C-alpha positions as CSV (number, residue, x, y, z in Angstrom):
1,M,-39.4,0.3,23.4
2,D,-37.0,3.2,23.5
3,D,-39.3,5.0,25.9
4,D,-39.0,2.1,28.4
5,K,-35.4,1.1,28.1
6,S,-34.8,0.7,31.9
7,K,-37.2,-2.1,32.1
8,F,-35.4,-4.2,29.4
9,R,-33.0,-6.5,31.2
10,I,-29.9,-8.0,29.5
11,L,-28.1,-10.9,31.1
12,I,-24.3,-10.9,30.9
13,A,-22.6,-14.2,31.6
14,E,-18.8,-13.7,31.4
15,D,-16.2,-15.1,33.7
16,D,-13.6,-12.4,32.8
17,L,-14.0,-9.5,35.3
18,V,-12.8,-6.8,32.9
19,S,-15.0,-8.0,30.0
20,R,-18.0,-8.3,32.4
21,M,-17.5,-4.8,33.7
22,M,-17.1,-3.3,30.2
23,L,-20.3,-5.0,29.0
24,S,-22.2,-3.9,32.1
25,S,-21.0,-0.3,31.7
26,A,-21.9,-0.2,28.0
27,I,-25.4,-1.6,28.6
28,K,-26.0,0.9,31.4
29,K,-24.8,3.7,29.1
30,W,-27.3,2.6,26.4
31,G,-30.1,2.8,29.0
32,Y,-30.8,-0.9,29.7
33,E,-30.5,-2.9,32.9
34,P,-27.5,-5.4,33.0
35,I,-27.6,-8.5,35.1
36,A,-24.1,-9.9,35.4
37,V,-22.9,-13.3,36.5
38,D,-19.5,-15.0,36.2
39,N,-20.5,-18.7,35.5
40,G,-22.9,-20.7,33.4
41,K,-24.8,-22.3,36.3
42,D,-26.0,-18.9,37.6
43,A,-26.8,-17.8,34.0
44,L,-29.0,-20.9,33.4
45,K,-30.8,-20.3,36.7
46,I,-31.7,-16.8,35.7
47,L,-32.7,-17.8,32.1
48,T,-35.0,-20.6,33.5
49,S,-36.6,-18.3,36.1
50,P,-40.3,-17.4,35.8
51,S,-39.4,-14.0,34.3
52,P,-36.1,-14.3,32.4
53,P,-34.4,-11.5,30.5
54,L,-35.3,-11.3,26.9
55,L,-31.7,-10.9,25.7
56,A,-28.5,-12.6,27.0
57,I,-24.8,-12.2,26.1
58,L,-23.2,-15.5,26.9
59,D,-19.5,-16.3,26.9
60,W,-18.8,-19.5,25.1
61,V,-16.3,-20.9,27.7
62,M,-17.3,-20.4,31.4
63,P,-16.9,-22.2,34.7
64,E,-19.5,-24.9,35.7
65,M,-21.4,-24.7,32.4
66,D,-20.4,-23.5,28.9
67,G,-22.6,-21.1,27.0
68,I,-23.3,-23.7,24.3
69,D,-24.6,-26.1,27.0
70,I,-26.9,-23.4,28.3
71,I,-28.3,-22.8,24.8
72,R,-29.0,-26.5,24.3
73,T,-30.7,-26.8,27.7
74,L,-32.9,-23.8,26.9
75,S,-33.8,-25.1,23.5
76,K,-35.7,-28.0,25.1
77,N,-38.2,-25.7,26.6
78,K,-40.5,-24.7,23.7
79,E,-43.3,-23.1,25.8
80,S,-41.5,-20.2,27.3
81,I,-40.7,-17.0,25.5
82,P,-37.3,-17.5,23.9
83,T,-34.4,-15.4,25.1
84,Y,-32.4,-13.8,22.2
85,I,-28.8,-15.1,22.7
86,I,-25.6,-13.5,21.5
87,M,-22.6,-15.7,21.9
88,L,-19.4,-14.0,23.0
89,T,-16.3,-16.0,21.9
90,T,-12.7,-16.0,21.0
91,K,-13.4,-18.8,18.6
92,S,-13.1,-17.7,15.0
93,E,-13.2,-20.9,13.0
94,K,-16.3,-21.1,10.7
95,E,-17.1,-24.6,12.2
96,D,-17.2,-23.1,15.7
97,V,-19.6,-20.3,14.6
98,I,-21.8,-22.8,12.8
99,E,-21.9,-25.1,15.9
100,G,-23.1,-22.2,18.1
101,L,-25.8,-21.0,15.7
102,E,-27.0,-24.6,15.1
103,A,-27.2,-25.1,18.9
104,G,-29.7,-22.2,19.1
105,A,-27.6,-19.0,19.4
106,D,-29.2,-16.1,17.5
107,D,-26.0,-14.2,16.9
108,Y,-22.3,-14.1,17.9
109,I,-19.6,-11.5,18.4
110,R,-15.9,-12.2,18.7
111,K,-13.6,-11.1,21.6
112,P,-12.2,-8.6,21.9
113,F,-15.5,-6.9,20.9
114,D,-16.0,-3.6,19.2
115,T,-18.4,-1.5,21.1
116,D,-20.2,-0.1,18.1
117,E,-20.6,-3.6,16.6
118,L,-21.9,-4.9,20.0
119,W,-24.5,-2.0,20.1
120,A,-25.7,-2.8,16.6
121,R,-26.2,-6.4,17.4
122,I,-27.9,-5.7,20.7
123,R,-30.4,-3.4,18.9
124,V,-31.2,-6.1,16.5
125,G,-31.6,-8.5,19.4
126,I,-33.9,-6.2,21.3
127,R,-36.1,-5.7,18.3
128,T,-36.3,-9.4,17.6
129,A,-36.8,-10.4,21.3
130,T,-39.6,-7.8,21.7
131,L,-41.3,-9.0,18.5
132,Q,-41.1,-12.6,19.7
133,K,-42.6,-11.8,23.0
134,E,-45.5,-9.9,21.4
135,L,-46.1,-12.7,19.0
136,M,-46.1,-15.4,21.7
137,E,-48.4,-13.3,23.9
138,T,-50.8,-12.8,21.0
139,Q,-50.7,-16.5,20.3
140,K,-51.5,-17.4,23.9
141,A,-54.3,-14.9,24.0
142,L,-55.8,-16.4,20.8
143,E,-55.4,-19.9,22.2
144,Y,-57.2,-18.8,25.4
145,E,-60.0,-17.2,23.5
146,A,-60.4,-20.3,21.3
147,I,-61.4,-22.4,24.3
148,H,-63.1,-19.9,26.7
149,D,-66.6,-18.5,26.7
150,P,-66.3,-14.7,26.3
151,L,-69.4,-14.1,28.5
152,T,-68.7,-16.2,31.6
153,G,-65.0,-16.7,31.3
154,C,-65.3,-20.4,31.8
155,L,-64.3,-23.0,29.2
156,N,-66.5,-23.0,26.1
157,R,-67.9,-26.2,24.4
158,R,-64.7,-26.9,22.6
159,G,-62.6,-26.3,25.7
160,I,-64.6,-28.4,28.2
161,L,-64.9,-31.3,25.7
162,E,-61.1,-31.3,25.2
163,R,-60.7,-31.3,28.9
164,L,-63.2,-34.1,29.3
165,N,-61.3,-36.2,26.8
166,E,-58.0,-35.5,28.7
167,E,-59.6,-36.5,32.0
168,L,-61.1,-39.7,30.5
169,E,-57.7,-40.7,29.3
170,R,-56.1,-39.8,32.6
171,S,-58.6,-41.8,34.6
172,V,-57.8,-44.9,32.6
173,R,-54.0,-44.4,33.2
174,T,-54.3,-43.7,36.9
175,G,-57.4,-45.8,37.8
176,E,-59.0,-42.8,39.5
177,Q,-62.7,-42.2,39.2
178,L,-64.1,-39.2,37.4
179,C,-67.4,-37.4,38.1
180,V,-69.0,-35.8,35.1
181,A,-72.1,-33.6,35.7
182,M,-74.4,-31.6,33.4
183,C,-76.2,-28.6,34.7
184,D,-79.2,-26.7,33.2
185,L,-80.5,-23.5,34.7
186,D,-84.2,-24.0,35.4
187,H,-86.7,-21.8,33.4
188,F,-83.9,-19.6,32.1
189,K,-86.0,-18.5,29.2
190,K,-88.4,-16.9,31.6
191,V,-85.5,-14.8,33.0
192,N,-84.7,-13.5,29.5
193,D,-88.3,-12.9,28.7
194,T,-89.0,-11.1,32.0
195,Y,-85.9,-9.1,32.5
196,G,-84.1,-9.0,29.2
197,H,-81.0,-10.7,27.8
198,Q,-78.6,-8.4,29.6
199,T,-80.0,-9.6,32.9
200,G,-79.9,-13.1,31.5
201,D,-76.2,-12.7,30.8
202,D,-75.6,-11.4,34.4
203,V,-77.3,-14.5,35.7
204,L,-75.1,-16.8,33.6
205,K,-72.0,-15.0,34.8
206,G,-73.2,-15.1,38.4
207,F,-74.0,-18.8,38.2
208,V,-70.5,-19.6,37.0
209,Q,-69.0,-17.6,39.8
210,I,-71.0,-19.5,42.4
211,I,-70.0,-22.9,41.0
212,R,-66.3,-21.9,40.6
213,A,-66.1,-20.9,44.2
214,Q,-67.0,-24.4,45.2
215,L,-64.7,-26.3,42.9
216,R,-61.1,-27.3,43.5
217,P,-58.4,-25.7,41.3
218,Y,-58.2,-28.8,39.0
219,D,-62.0,-29.2,38.7
220,Q,-63.5,-27.6,35.6
221,I,-66.7,-26.0,34.5
222,G,-67.5,-25.3,30.9
223,R,-70.4,-23.8,28.9
224,L,-71.9,-26.3,26.4
225,G,-74.2,-23.7,25.1
226,G,-77.1,-21.5,26.2
227,E,-77.8,-22.2,29.9
228,E,-76.2,-25.7,29.9
229,F,-72.9,-26.4,31.6
230,L,-70.6,-29.4,32.1
231,I,-68.7,-29.9,35.3
232,I,-65.7,-32.3,35.6
233,I,-64.5,-33.4,39.0
234,P,-61.5,-35.8,38.9
235,N,-60.3,-38.2,41.5
236,I,-63.5,-38.6,43.5
237,T,-65.5,-41.3,45.3
238,D,-69.1,-42.1,44.5
239,S,-70.5,-40.7,47.8
240,Y,-68.4,-37.6,47.8
241,A,-69.4,-36.9,44.1
242,Q,-73.1,-37.2,45.0
243,N,-72.7,-35.0,48.1
244,K,-70.7,-32.5,46.1
245,L,-73.4,-32.2,43.4
246,E,-76.1,-31.9,46.1
247,R,-74.2,-29.0,47.7
248,L,-73.8,-27.2,44.4
249,N,-77.5,-27.5,43.8
250,K,-78.3,-26.1,47.2
251,I,-75.8,-23.3,47.0
252,V,-77.2,-22.1,43.7
253,Q,-80.7,-22.2,45.2
254,D,-79.6,-20.3,48.4
255,N,-77.7,-17.5,46.6
256,E,-79.0,-14.4,45.1
257,I,-77.3,-13.2,41.9
258,K,-76.7,-9.5,41.4
259,T,-77.9,-8.2,38.0
260,G,-78.5,-4.8,36.4
261,T,-82.1,-5.1,37.3
262,G,-81.7,-6.3,40.9
263,K,-81.0,-9.5,42.7
264,I,-82.4,-12.7,41.2
265,K,-82.6,-16.2,42.6
266,I,-82.4,-19.2,40.3
267,T,-82.3,-23.0,40.6
268,V,-80.4,-25.6,38.6
269,S,-81.0,-29.2,37.6
270,I,-78.0,-31.5,37.7
271,G,-77.3,-34.9,36.2
272,G,-74.2,-36.7,37.3
273,I,-72.3,-39.9,36.6
274,I,-69.1,-41.6,37.7
275,V,-66.7,-42.9,35.1
276,N,-64.2,-45.6,36.2
277,Q,-63.4,-47.4,33.0
278,K,-62.3,-46.7,29.5
279,T,-65.1,-44.9,27.5
280,D,-65.4,-42.1,25.0
281,I,-66.8,-38.6,25.0
282,D,-70.0,-39.4,23.1
283,T,-71.0,-42.2,25.5
284,T,-70.1,-40.1,28.5
285,I,-72.1,-37.1,27.3
286,R,-75.1,-39.3,26.3
287,Q,-75.2,-40.9,29.8
288,V,-74.8,-37.6,31.8
289,D,-77.4,-36.0,29.5
290,N,-79.8,-38.8,30.4
291,A,-79.2,-38.1,34.1
292,L,-79.9,-34.4,33.6
293,Y,-83.1,-35.2,31.6
294,T,-84.3,-37.4,34.5
295,A,-83.6,-34.5,37.0
296,K,-85.7,-32.2,34.9
297,E,-88.5,-34.7,34.4
298,K,-88.8,-35.2,38.1
299,G,-89.5,-31.5,38.7
300,R,-86.2,-29.7,38.3
301,N,-84.1,-28.0,41.0
302,Q,-82.6,-31.4,42.0
303,V,-79.7,-33.8,41.3
304,C,-80.1,-37.1,39.5
305,F,-76.9,-39.1,40.3
306,Y,-76.6,-42.3,38.3
307,G,-73.3,-43.3,39.9
308,V,-71.0,-45.7,38.0
309,I,-72.2,-46.1,34.4
310,K,-71.2,-49.0,32.2
311,N,-70.4,-48.7,28.5
312,G,-73.3,-49.1,26.2
């Protein structure tokens, strides 16, 4: 951290000009980048921006919004990396200090502040904020890995089934139709047997790239296992869903996939259904699997679209 001090920003929210200048000067002297504002509203705007400072020194009493109100607002957002907050206050009663800490402040220092004490508290804050950031980034990375296929980068079985469950519930709430499709790469075993598993891996990655390029940002593809994939297309009509699956089938057939052993053409069998009523994952998977089985039974490299399926 000490080797990269200039990139560590510290917010100063202090309406008193002299105190604000003293704080800014000290933080610059210690090698960090101060961001100074004179009111709570501007401070909150910075702290709720996409890339907020990891440490903030907030005056308790400020125009437009008090420091304590800023902390309470920030505490409602549990997903973002928390900013380490040092309260700067003239309040000295124990009850006031407790109120600030219980609201979510990490530390406090009384005015007029001692520079050495401030530096010691800032160093603690920097270490804590940096550790919190690293822990949250590690947690997010682990959460990502838990639901994504390491080979293709798309959702894995757990991830796509979780997404399917969410979309099934959402379709009930909104009344929108949901297209669910299952894909199976035709004769994929032959690819592995002929060219080797590394080439087979290249084919799987290439297939996902082809499909992803045709999907909307909120559509999803996930790998159920082996060469079998599930596609979820929300908010779609019957005719558009069938046309979409037919286009996916044709695009896969028409594209060559680059592999370590050269370009390879593959085909895919697709089974699709439309969900427009309350159902569960097991029923949905069983029905779309039946559609895929029919596509394969009819000769592969085609789409079997069942349309709207009833429960049962």
